[in-house]
C-alpha positions, 0 to 999 in steps of 0.5 A: 647616472640614474640606476633605478631603471637598471635595478627594475630591469634586473628584477624583472629578468630574474622573475622571468627566469624563475618562472621559466625554471618552475614551468620546466620543473612542472612539465617534467612531473608525470603520474609515473613519478607518483608513488605506486598504488599497491592493490588487488585486481579482479576481473569483471565477470559476466553472468546470465541471470534472471532480471529482478523487477522491483514494484512499489506498493502500500499496505492496506487492511484486508477489510475496511468500512465507513459505518453509517446510520440507516435512520435520521436523528441527532447523535446522543453518544459516540463510543469510539475514538481513533486507535480504539479496538472494537469487537463485532457488534459493539455500539459505536454511535447512538442516535436519539431513539424517541422517534424510532421507538414511537414508530415501533409503538404505533406498529405494535398498536396497529397489530393489536387492532388487527388481531382483535379484528381477525378474532371477531371475523373468525367468530363471525365466520363460525356463526355463518357456517352454523347458520348455513348448515341449518339453511338459515343463512344464504351462500352469499352471506357465508361468502361475505363472512369468509371474505371478511375473515381473509381480509382480517388475516391479511391485516394481521400479516401486514401489521406484523410486517410493520412491527418487524420493520419498526423493530429493525429501525429501532435497533438501527438507532445503535450503530454497531461494528460489522467486524472486529476492527480498529477505529481509524477516524471518528467523523461525527460528534454528539449533537450532529445530525445522522442521516442514512448514507452519511459516514460516521466512523471509519474502521479497518480490520484488526487481522490481515494486511494486504499490499496494493502493488502498481505493476507496469503493463509490460510486466503484468503477464508475469503474475498469476493469482495464488503465486507468491512474491517476496515483499519487504516493508521500508519502515520495518526491515526487522520483518525481513522478507515476507512471502506474500500471496497474490490475492487479486489482479485488477483486470483493467489498466489505468489509462493515465499511467498504463499500470495494473493494480495487484493485491497481495496478502501479507498474512496476520502481521500487525503493521499500520496501513499506509506503509510503503513497501516493495515486491520483487518480480522475476524477469527475463534472463539477461547478461549482467556484468558484476564487480566486487562492491568495494571497487565502486567509489562514490564521489560528488554524486558520481560512481567511479571504478578504477581499472588496470590499463595494459601499461600497468597503470590505473585508469578511472571510469565513471559507471552506473550501478544496478542491483546488488548480487547475493555474493557481495558483487554489484551489477554494472550497467555501463562503463565496464566490460567483461574481463576488465581488470578492476582494482578492488581495495583502493581507499580512494580513486587515484590520478590516471596513470598512477602505476599499480603494484598488483598484490599476488 
């Protein structure tokens, strides 16, 4: 008789029996059979406090300028480079002066001619006045001499104005700094052609910084010029909180973003322009739910808090957190109700139903 089928049947039956036994063992396990969690429990508390509104901004200099020339000509010298500091009146760019110097010489020559003509007209007037007193010159001749003298005087005034204008243009061949500044960008090289209105050097003031804040239209009514706001710089936490005074509020909103621009003075701190930062506005009073910060566990992008259920076991809830409070508690925006018993010192979330032994 062939015994192979019997052996196979017996092996299959044994395997099924073991599988059923293991399944029964697993079904009998429950969280209550797990070791209890010893932990401290604190009630989530509800407080009424003013809501903090955070607005973002960037640092800007108090004054900045794109320096340009008032005359046209080739650039013969550039005395500035990015990062350099310059005093007020320092020469930044020099434009070839020959053309402007020629205009000045022409104007000075015309003034000399006008002065000579005026001197002659004055002497001529004096002679006709003497002749008229002796009745040797007619009234018309005297009037003509007076007219010529006035014309000569006017020509002198016109020539003097031309000289002043030429001197101003000649001085404009040297482009100077309008205030003590730091050079941000050099926009011209030797040999380039300068022209009126073309930017040559970009400057920003040495002292004084402002932050340009973007404020929602729903919050702009909370701000007034002269009020102080707490400001922090993202890249300079060592500066702490800076009390910044509101200097300007642009009265029109951006139609695309529905936001207003607010400028606040940061004082004389020396930080680069372009840094990002934030200011805190005081909002309306709202009810906030707070739990101790150690009660919040972050796993895989989720924020979790364990609470003590009525049966004395742990339950895990997904929450959404808000801002930190000053006393080490954190705001819970959803997932927890006031009065919930929150487990505060567990090392990590445990399985729901795990019994909890509360520390006294």
